[in-house]
Backbone as CSV, one residue per row, in Angstrom:
resi,resn,N_x,N_y,N_z,CA_x,CA_y,CA_z,C_x,C_y,C_z
1,MET,247.129,-60.991,144.521,247.363,-61.433,143.171,246.436,-62.599,142.821
2,VAL,246.325,-63.565,143.728,245.444,-64.713,143.508,244.004,-64.218,143.404
3,ARG,243.663,-63.256,144.250,242.307,-62.711,144.231,242.013,-62.066,142.867
4,THR,242.954,-61.365,142.273,242.796,-60.721,140.976,242.611,-61.761,139.883
5,ILE,243.385,-62.860,139.965,243.284,-63.938,138.968,241.906,-64.589,139.056
6,LYS,241.453,-64.864,140.292,240.134,-65.486,140.470,239.023,-64.560,139.943
7,ALA,239.140,-63.277,140.231,238.129,-62.321,139.757,238.146,-62.257,138.239
8,GLY,239.336,-62.270,137.647,239.466,-62.237,136.184,238.880,-63.481,135.543
9,MET,239.129,-64.652,136.154,238.588,-65.911,135.624,237.064,-65.923,135.759
10,GLY,236.570,-65.430,136.878,235.120,-65.366,137.079,234.470,-64.463,136.048
11,PHE,235.097,-63.330,135.788,234.574,-62.407,134.791,234.590,-63.047,133.405
12,ALA,235.682,-63.770,133.075,235.805,-64.430,131.773,234.713,-65.489,131.603
13,VAL,234.452,-66.283,132.651,233.407,-67.308,132.588,232.039,-66.652,132.386
14,LEU,231.782,-65.578,133.112,230.511,-64.865,132.982,230.348,-64.300,131.570
15,ALA,231.403,-63.701,131.031,231.349,-63.132,129.682,231.114,-64.233,128.644
16,ALA,231.762,-65.392,128.816,231.587,-66.510,127.881,230.150,-67.028,127.929
17,ALA,229.584,-67.109,129.119,228.201,-67.593,129.267,227.239,-66.656,128.555
18,VAL,227.424,-65.360,128.712,226.559,-64.381,128.055,226.751,-64.456,126.544
19,ALA,227.984,-64.588,126.093,228.274,-64.646,124.660,227.673,-65.896,124.017
20,LEU,227.622,-66.989,124.722,227.072,-68.225,124.170,225.549,-68.217,124.119
21,GLN,224.903,-67.418,124.948,223.444,-67.373,124.950,222.879,-66.721,123.695
22,ALA,223.557,-65.727,123.131,223.052,-65.014,121.955,222.852,-65.958,120.763
23,PRO,223.852,-66.803,120.394,223.618,-67.715,119.269,222.488,-68.717,119.550
24,LEU,222.372,-69.152,120.804,221.299,-70.085,121.135,219.941,-69.426,120.963
25,ARG,219.827,-68.169,121.389,218.559,-67.439,121.214,218.272,-67.239,119.729
26,ALA,219.288,-66.901,118.947,219.100,-66.705,117.508,218.642,-68.002,116.851
27,GLN,219.230,-69.114,117.276,218.839,-70.410,116.714,217.395,-70.723,117.069
28,ASP,216.985,-70.467,118.320,215.596,-70.668,118.719,214.667,-69.796,117.885
29,SER,215.057,-68.545,117.661,214.251,-67.617,116.874,214.097,-68.121,115.447
30,MET,215.194,-68.621,114.852,215.131,-69.151,113.490,214.223,-70.366,113.439
31,GLN,214.281,-71.225,114.447,213.409,-72.393,114.474,211.952,-71.957,114.569
32,GLN,211.670,-70.938,115.393,210.306,-70.446,115.516,209.835,-69.849,114.193
33,ASP,210.707,-69.077,113.506,210.348,-68.496,112.212,210.058,-69.599,111.198
34,LYS,210.886,-70.653,111.193,210.678,-71.753,110.257,209.373,-72.474,110.575
35,MET,209.094,-72.678,111.873,207.851,-73.344,112.251,206.652,-72.492,111.835
36,GLN,206.743,-71.164,112.017,205.653,-70.275,111.631,205.480,-70.301,110.114
37,SER,206.578,-70.282,109.370,206.521,-70.348,107.911,205.906,-71.666,107.459
38,ASP,206.321,-72.771,108.090,205.758,-74.084,107.751,204.264,-74.107,108.028
39,LYS,203.834,-73.502,109.152,202.408,-73.475,109.490,201.643,-72.652,108.457
40,MET,202.197,-71.514,108.032,201.534,-70.696,107.022,201.396,-71.460,105.712
41,MET,202.431,-72.208,105.327,202.369,-73.000,104.100,201.314,-74.098,104.235
42,GLN,201.254,-74.724,105.408,200.243,-75.757,105.656,198.843,-75.160,105.586
43,ASP,198.641,-73.994,106.221,197.341,-73.326,106.183,196.948,-73.013,104.752
44,ASP,197.929,-72.543,103.945,197.650,-72.216,102.548,197.244,-73.465,101.778
45,LYS,197.952,-74.575,102.002,197.603,-75.827,101.317,196.223,-76.304,101.742
46,MET,195.903,-76.162,103.032,194.585,-76.557,103.516,193.515,-75.671,102.894
47,HIS,193.799,-74.364,102.777,192.855,-73.435,102.165,192.594,-73.848,100.722
48,GLN,193.659,-74.136,99.986,193.501,-74.505,98.588,192.786,-75.842,98.449
49,ALA,192.996,-76.753,99.386,192.350,-78.058,99.321,190.853,-77.936,99.590
50,SER,190.447,-77.024,100.491,189.039,-76.885,100.833,188.320,-75.901,99.916
51,ALA,189.033,-75.139,99.122,188.429,-74.156,98.230,188.345,-74.717,96.812
52,LYS,187.335,-74.307,96.106,187.135,-74.734,94.718,187.701,-73.664,93.785
53,THR,188.542,-74.058,92.852,189.114,-73.124,91.886,188.078,-72.831,90.808
54,LEU,187.814,-71.537,90.579,186.818,-71.137,89.584,187.452,-70.624,88.296
55,PHE,188.403,-69.675,88.436,189.047,-69.043,87.286,190.524,-68.849,87.586
56,THR,191.327,-68.750,86.533,192.745,-68.477,86.714,193.300,-67.786,85.473
57,GLY,194.387,-67.064,85.644,195.036,-66.390,84.525,196.415,-65.910,84.924
58,LYS,197.270,-65.699,83.913,198.635,-65.221,84.149,198.726,-63.737,83.836
59,PHE,199.478,-63.026,84.673,199.673,-61.599,84.460,200.616,-61.337,83.296
60,HIS,200.348,-60.248,82.603,201.265,-59.735,81.586,201.364,-58.235,81.789
61,GLY,202.463,-57.682,81.389,202.672,-56.238,81.486,203.882,-55.862,80.660
62,LYS,203.787,-54.775,79.922,204.912,-54.336,79.098,205.521,-53.067,79.660
63,VAL,204.692,-52.067,79.909,205.186,-50.796,80.440,205.746,-51.009,81.841
64,HIS,205.000,-51.758,82.671,205.444,-52.133,84.004,205.462,-53.654,84.030
65,LYS,206.646,-54.227,84.130,206.741,-55.686,84.143,205.925,-56.231,85.317
66,THR,204.945,-57.044,84.993,204.079,-57.649,85.995,204.001,-59.127,85.695
67,GLU,204.178,-59.945,86.726,204.153,-61.394,86.510,203.505,-62.084,87.695
68,GLY,203.134,-63.334,87.471,202.489,-64.127,88.505,201.173,-64.672,88.005
69,ARG,200.405,-65.232,88.919,199.124,-65.846,88.571,198.032,-65.280,89.457
70,ALA,196.865,-65.077,88.853,195.659,-64.668,89.574,194.701,-65.854,89.522
71,THR,194.207,-66.269,90.686,193.282,-67.399,90.752,192.106,-67.012,91.635
72,VAL,190.913,-67.335,91.174,189.695,-67.072,91.933,189.230,-68.387,92.545
73,TYR,189.059,-68.371,93.861,188.607,-69.546,94.610,187.256,-69.258,95.257
74,GLN,186.451,-70.295,95.361,185.249,-70.206,96.190,185.494,-71.093,97.394
75,GLU,185.463,-70.470,98.576,185.734,-71.203,99.807,184.501,-71.999,100.229
76,ALA,184.695,-72.897,101.159,183.616,-73.768,101.635,182.437,-72.964,102.181
77,ASP,182.704,-71.788,102.757,181.626,-70.961,103.320,180.945,-70.079,102.270
78,GLY,181.346,-70.214,100.988,180.717,-69.455,99.906,181.453,-68.193,99.515
79,LYS,182.393,-67.716,100.348,183.174,-66.518,100.017,183.988,-66.765,98.755
80,VAL,184.117,-65.716,97.946,184.921,-65.801,96.728,186.157,-64.922,96.949
81,VAL,187.325,-65.502,96.689,188.594,-64.844,96.983,189.492,-64.872,95.751
82,LEU,190.149,-63.736,95.492,191.178,-63.661,94.459,192.521,-63.843,95.151
83,ARG,193.324,-64.777,94.663,194.655,-65.005,95.229,195.693,-64.742,94.152
84,LEU,196.642,-63.872,94.464,197.781,-63.612,93.585,198.943,-64.455,94.093
85,THR,199.549,-65.250,93.215,200.678,-66.090,93.607,201.880,-65.800,92.712
86,ASN,203.064,-65.953,93.298,204.316,-65.643,92.601,204.228,-64.266,91.940
87,PHE,203.594,-63.359,92.639,203.263,-62.047,92.082,204.421,-61.072,92.232
88,LYS,204.623,-60.274,91.175,205.660,-59.248,91.206,205.299,-58.162,90.192
89,THR,205.361,-56.907,90.632,205.124,-55.771,89.743,205.966,-54.594,90.215
90,SER,205.886,-53.499,89.487,206.588,-52.278,89.875,205.927,-51.666,91.102
91,ASN,206.713,-50.913,91.851,206.170,-50.155,92.971,205.596,-48.865,92.409
92,GLY,204.540,-48.374,93.008,203.955,-47.137,92.513,202.998,-46.547,93.525
93,PRO,202.559,-45.312,93.275,201.629,-44.657,94.192,200.183,-45.057,93.894
94,ASP,199.402,-45.241,94.929,197.960,-45.424,94.786,197.602,-46.566,93.829
95,VAL,198.236,-47.726,94.032,198.012,-48.881,93.167,196.913,-49.761,93.764
96,HIS,195.991,-50.199,92.923,194.827,-50.969,93.351,194.704,-52.265,92.563
97,VAL,193.961,-53.208,93.120,193.597,-54.434,92.425,192.131,-54.284,92.061
98,ILE,191.831,-54.402,90.772,190.454,-54.254,90.325,190.099,-55.379,89.351
99,LEU,188.815,-55.639,89.246,188.288,-56.516,88.210,187.650,-55.607,87.172
100,VAL,187.910,-55.872,85.902,187.310,-55.051,84.847,186.468,-55.917,83.926
101,ALA,185.390,-55.315,83.409,184.455,-56.015,82.535,184.968,-55.946,81.097
102,THR,186.049,-56.650,80.856,186.636,-56.726,79.528,187.391,-58.039,79.416
103,LYS,187.621,-58.468,78.188,188.312,-59.745,77.956,189.776,-59.667,78.373
104,ASP,190.393,-58.496,78.174,191.784,-58.262,78.563,191.979,-56.759,78.668
105,ALA,192.979,-56.337,79.387,193.303,-54.915,79.514,194.713,-54.730,78.993
106,MET,194.809,-54.244,77.790,196.124,-54.075,77.179,196.885,-52.960,77.897
107,ASP,198.205,-53.101,77.896,199.048,-52.188,78.667,198.968,-50.742,78.197
108,ASP,198.839,-50.535,76.894,198.851,-49.174,76.382,197.450,-48.558,76.348
109,ALA,196.438,-49.336,76.695,195.066,-48.818,76.669,194.776,-48.045,77.948
110,ASN,194.258,-46.863,77.792,193.831,-46.080,78.947,192.395,-46.505,79.225
111,PHE,192.243,-47.757,79.595,190.950,-48.433,79.554,189.914,-47.879,80.514
112,LEU,190.307,-47.166,81.549,189.302,-46.680,82.493,188.723,-45.321,82.101
113,LYS,189.224,-44.706,81.045,188.615,-43.456,80.579,187.349,-43.757,79.796
114,SER,187.244,-44.967,79.269,186.005,-45.345,78.592,185.023,-45.813,79.664
115,ASN,183.911,-46.307,79.248,182.871,-46.684,80.207,182.964,-48.142,80.637
116,ILE,184.136,-48.686,80.729,184.301,-50.065,81.165,184.047,-50.133,82.671
117,GLU,183.161,-51.045,83.061,182.840,-51.195,84.482,183.993,-51.864,85.216
118,ARG,184.077,-51.581,86.507,185.121,-52.189,87.323,184.591,-52.475,88.716
119,VAL,185.259,-53.416,89.387,184.975,-53.741,90.778,186.280,-53.571,91.542
120,GLU,186.278,-52.684,92.510,187.464,-52.415,93.339,187.617,-53.514,94.382
121,LEU,188.805,-54.132,94.442,189.077,-55.163,95.448,189.943,-54.640,96.581
122,GLY,190.564,-53.489,96.378,191.363,-52.889,97.440,192.717,-52.424,96.960
123,ALA,193.402,-51.733,97.846,194.760,-51.266,97.565,195.689,-52.475,97.477
124,LEU,196.659,-52.405,96.580,197.640,-53.476,96.448,198.388,-53.629,97.767
125,LYS,198.439,-54.846,98.291,199.045,-55.097,99.604,200.562,-55.082,99.557
126,GLY,201.125,-55.354,98.405,202.576,-55.346,98.238,202.913,-55.580,96.787
127,ASN,204.042,-55.059,96.338,204.371,-55.242,94.924,205.061,-56.580,94.657
128,GLU,205.266,-57.392,95.701,205.808,-58.737,95.538,205.159,-59.674,96.538
129,GLY,204.939,-60.905,96.117,204.482,-61.933,97.037,203.026,-62.324,96.868
130,ASP,202.676,-63.435,97.507,201.319,-63.969,97.469,200.407,-63.104,98.337
131,GLN,199.185,-62.904,97.878,198.229,-62.079,98.620,196.803,-62.406,98.200
132,ASN,195.859,-62.166,99.112,194.444,-62.469,98.886,193.599,-61.210,98.932
133,TYR,192.524,-61.209,98.116,191.551,-60.128,98.086,190.160,-60.748,98.013
134,GLU,189.281,-60.315,98.899,187.913,-60.838,98.880,187.140,-60.164,97.749
135,ILE,186.422,-60.961,96.988,185.581,-60.445,95.906,184.180,-60.258,96.477
136,PRO,183.592,-59.072,96.292,182.268,-58.817,96.872,181.227,-59.847,96.410
137,ALA,180.359,-60.228,97.319,179.292,-61.179,97.008,178.453,-60.631,95.865
138,GLY,178.048,-61.517,94.978,177.193,-61.128,93.861,177.941,-60.627,92.641
139,THR,179.272,-60.572,92.682,180.044,-60.122,91.523,179.929,-61.160,90.414
140,ASP,179.552,-60.719,89.226,179.393,-61.605,88.073,180.758,-61.830,87.417
141,LEU,181.356,-62.974,87.701,182.704,-63.247,87.182,182.702,-63.643,85.713
142,THR,181.543,-63.839,85.125,181.492,-64.037,83.669,181.542,-62.687,82.972
143,LYS,181.227,-61.625,83.693,181.282,-60.257,83.161,182.636,-59.602,83.462
144,PHE,183.073,-59.695,84.721,184.349,-59.101,85.136,185.431,-60.159,84.961
145,ARG,186.037,-60.185,83.778,186.893,-61.303,83.377,188.386,-61.007,83.408
146,THR,188.775,-59.836,83.871,190.196,-59.501,83.909,190.561,-58.850,85.235
147,VAL,191.680,-59.290,85.812,192.242,-58.661,87.008,193.252,-57.632,86.519
148,SER,193.162,-56.430,87.031,194.104,-55.373,86.656,194.794,-54.831,87.898
149,ILE,196.077,-54.590,87.760,196.852,-53.876,88.775,196.930,-52.453,88.235
150,TYR,196.209,-51.565,88.897,195.903,-50.254,88.334,196.390,-49.120,89.230
151,CYS,197.107,-48.177,88.632,197.570,-46.986,89.353,196.550,-45.881,89.147
152,GLU,195.832,-45.569,90.213,194.765,-44.568,90.165,195.324,-43.185,89.817
153,ARG,196.440,-42.815,90.429,196.993,-41.469,90.249,197.316,-41.164,88.785
154,PHE,197.866,-42.152,88.070,198.285,-41.909,86.689,197.392,-42.598,85.666
155,ASN,196.269,-43.169,86.123,195.349,-43.884,85.247,196.125,-44.862,84.362
156,ALA,196.974,-45.668,85.022,197.852,-46.583,84.292,197.615,-48.024,84.723
157,ASN,197.579,-48.885,83.752,197.441,-50.316,83.979,198.845,-50.909,84.102
158,PHE,199.239,-51.298,85.308,200.572,-51.885,85.505,200.644,-53.274,84.890
159,GLY,199.567,-54.012,84.973,199.542,-55.372,84.434,198.149,-55.934,84.533
160,ALA,197.881,-56.964,83.745,196.547,-57.560,83.731,196.660,-59.064,83.611
161,ALA,195.637,-59.742,84.159,195.546,-61.188,84.047,194.136,-61.541,83.557
162,PRO,194.005,-61.875,82.261,192.702,-62.314,81.775,192.354,-63.661,82.419
163,LEU,191.149,-63.761,82.958,190.739,-64.978,83.677,190.032,-65.938,82.736
164,GLU,190.359,-67.208,82.900,189.714,-68.271,82.143,189.131,-69.264,83.132
165,LYS,188.030,-69.889,82.743,187.388,-70.878,83.595,188.377,-72.011,83.843
166,PHE,188.428,-72.473,85.082,189.376,-73.522,85.475,188.809,-74.886,85.184
């Protein structure tokens, strides 16, 4: 009987030790996630501090609600980058970020059926959140003055941000 009690107590202590380790591991994981998030925010602030702001504009969209800010930076090494901040748009198939040679891209305009030039920056990385796109060297930003979130499949402009000199 004593042996059974001792075995039961030993098992209970072992179970308690295992049960207490899970919250400690979760807390460590949360601290690591917070530290990683803090480092990413610091890196972003350092990037913005070392980069020169060239152009900026706010997104608008009626058919597909699109919001946030588009900002063009020139980094210390000469690279030109488009950064979308506080960005949010509809989800869709085959959505791209492009620069168009127009003052603005109205939502109801099927603007790419005409001969308006464009520069492809890549597939949209996500329909929410901050994201960066490298602008090809030699792109004339006085000509390509609007950022468009464009659905290739349906030839639809989800939203646009006319850029103004900063």
